[in-house]
N, C-alpha and C positions, 0 to 999 in steps of 0.2 A: 572868415573869422571864427566860424564854428569849430573848425579843425584845430585852430590855435587854442581856443578856450578848452577844448577837450584835452589837449596835451598839458596845458597848465594845471588842470584839475588832477591829472594823473601824477604830477610831480609830488613826491613824498618828502617829508622831513628826513634829515639825517638820523641814522640810528645812533643816538648819543650813548646809549648803554653799551652797544657793541664797540663803539670807539673807545670808551673807557676801558673795556676789557682788553682791547688790542694794545692800548697804552701800557696797561699793567704787564702784559706779556713782553712788550718791548723793553720795559724797565727792568725785567727780571732776566734778560739775556746777559751773557757774559761780556759786558761792555759797560763803559761809563754811561750814565743816563743822558739821553738826548745827544749822544756823541755823533749820531748820524745826521744831526741837524734837521734841515727841512725835509729830508727823506722820511723821517719818522712821522712828521705832521702829515705828509702826503699819504703815507701808509694808513694812518688813522682815517683820513678823509675818504680814501678809496673804499675802505671797509664800511664806513658810514653810508656812503652812496650806494654801494652794492648790497648792503645788509649781509655781508659775508665776512667771516673772520679770516678766511684764506681765499680771497678772490682770485679767479683765474684771469691773467692778463696776456693770454697767448695771441688773441686776435686784436691787433692794434691798427687804428686808422687815423690818418691826418687829413682833415678836410680843409682844402684851400679854395676859397671863393674869390673870384676876380670880378672887379667892376671899376669903371672910371668915375672920376669926380669932376663935376662941372666947375668947381671952385678953382681948378688949375688955370682958368682964364685970368685969374688975378696974379699969376706969376708966383704962386706960393711954393712951388717945387723947383729943385735944381734940375729936374729931368722933364722932358716933354711927355705928354700923355701917351704917345706911341709906345713908350717903354712898357706899358701895362701888357699889351699883346705880346711883345717880345719876351717878357718874363714868363707869361703863360706857356709859350712855346718851349722855353727853357725848362719849365717844370715838367712838361710832357716828355721832353727829351731826357729827363733825369739828371740835368746838369746843375740844378740849384742847390743851395745849402740845405733846404728842407729835404730834398731827395737823399742827400748824403746822410743826414741825421736819421731819416726814416729807415734807410737801409741798415744803418748801424743797430737800430733797436728792433728790426724786423717788422716794421709797420708799412702798410700800403698807403699810398697817397692818392686821394681823390681830388681832381681839379674840376672846378665848375665855373662856367661863365654865367654870371647873373646880370652883367651890365657893361661889358667891354664895348667901347665905342665902334668897333668894327666887327664884322662877321668872321669869326675864327675858322680856320680850316678844320674839317671834321677829323676827329682822332678817336681811336677806340678807348682811350683813357680820359676823354673830355666829356663832361656832362653839360649839356646846354639847357639852361633855365633862364634865359635872358628876359629880364623885366623891361629894360629899356636900353638905349644906347648911351649909357652913362647917366649920372644924375645931373640936375640943373645946378647952376651956380648959386649956392646958398648965400653969397654976399649980396645977391640981388633979389632973392625970393626963396621960397621953399625948395629944398633940394629934391623932394619927392612929394607926390600926392599921397594921401593916407592909403588909398587903394593900392598904390605901388609898394608901400611899406608892408602892407598885409600880404601881398603876393610874394614879397621877398622872404618873409618869415615862413610862409607856407612852402615856398620852394626849398628852403633849407631843411624843413621837416621831410619833404619828399626825397631829397638827396640822401638824408640819413636813413630813412626807412628802406630805400632801395639797397643801400649798402648793408643794412642790418640783416637782410636775408642771406648774406654771405657769411655772417658771423662777426659780431663785434663785442669785444670785452671792454675796451676803453678807447676814447677818442681824444684827439687834439684838434683845435680849430685855428685857422689862420686866414689871412686875406691878402689880396694883391690889388693895388690900384694907385697909380701916381696921384698924389694929393691926399692920400689916406691919413697922413699925420694931422693935416689941418682939419679934416672931417672928424677924426677921433678926438682932437682937442676941443672942438666945438661941442660935441656930444658930452664929453667929460665935464665941460664948464656948465652945461645945462643941468646935468644930473647932480653935480656937487654944489651948484649955485655959487661957484667961485669965479672971480674975474679971470678972463682969458690970460691976462698977464701972469697970473700965478700958475697957470696950466702949461704955458709954453715959454720958450726962451731959456737962457742960461740960468742955472741954479744959483740963487743968491746965497752968499756966505752968511 
């Protein structure tokens, strides 16, 4: 937990002054204001995060962390949990959508096992940081112990720091694990204090 606390303390506020300066520059370009839509907001945000008016984005990394969810015991997914490992192997073979998108933008993909239910075959592009063999079924009790959650966050920090030595300008994060939509919905419901019915299911007109 000490490592996590140290990281949190080092997180700085966005440079709002610089973001305003970048917006002014974008507005003065030969184009209609905000004509690039969300790209302009992202440009301001990246400048605010990096504290640079012209940040370098040459070294790009996509972190994809894999783990299984015990709640799949409840039949919440259309796919069996074995698909998690199959997808990880697909990532490693470069055959998934994220691999195609990453190649298109010149980003490298880092695949990590934090909790797949089986022992994956060693691979030069696979980082093993297994906390457990999947989480427990949260429909019957806690999905993880607090100590496991802390280890998971620390593992994520370690994975990033290892990659950072190779050079990192900007990252994207993703995850793989059958049952992940159910777990994400549950976490969203807790954070937002909204009923699960409002978080999941078909959108109401």
